[in-house]
C-alpha positions, 0 to 999 in steps of 0.5 A: 878192038880198040885197045885202051891201056889203064894201069890199076892200083889197089889201095892194099898195094904196098909196091910201086910196081902192079902186080900181074893181077892189078895188071890183068884187071886193068886189062879187061875193064877196059877189055870190056868196052864193044866197038860199039860203046867206043864207035857211041862214044867216038859219035858223040865227042865228035858231035860235041868238038863239031858243034863248038867248032860251030859256035866258034865260027858263027862268032867269028863272022859275026864279030866281022859283020859287026867289024864291017857295020861300025865302019859302014855306019850302019845300025845294024852294028848295035844289034849284031853288039846287043847279041855278043854281049849276052 
């Protein structure tokens, strides 16, 4: 099981250092995340990161193609430019 450490401070706690009951309450909340929930969260996070990387890659390739088409004075350069601006 993956461990996440969370410090829990109650508003009624006057001390800067939390007491052991506060620490155990936070630890129990962190322990309640199952391996399956953690894996689902990680897959979701990975999918989001992969999607962002794909979008950035597509944008970079589009910019490169635009530059090539513009230098070659091709009419497709204007089409690419319009699509990148949307």
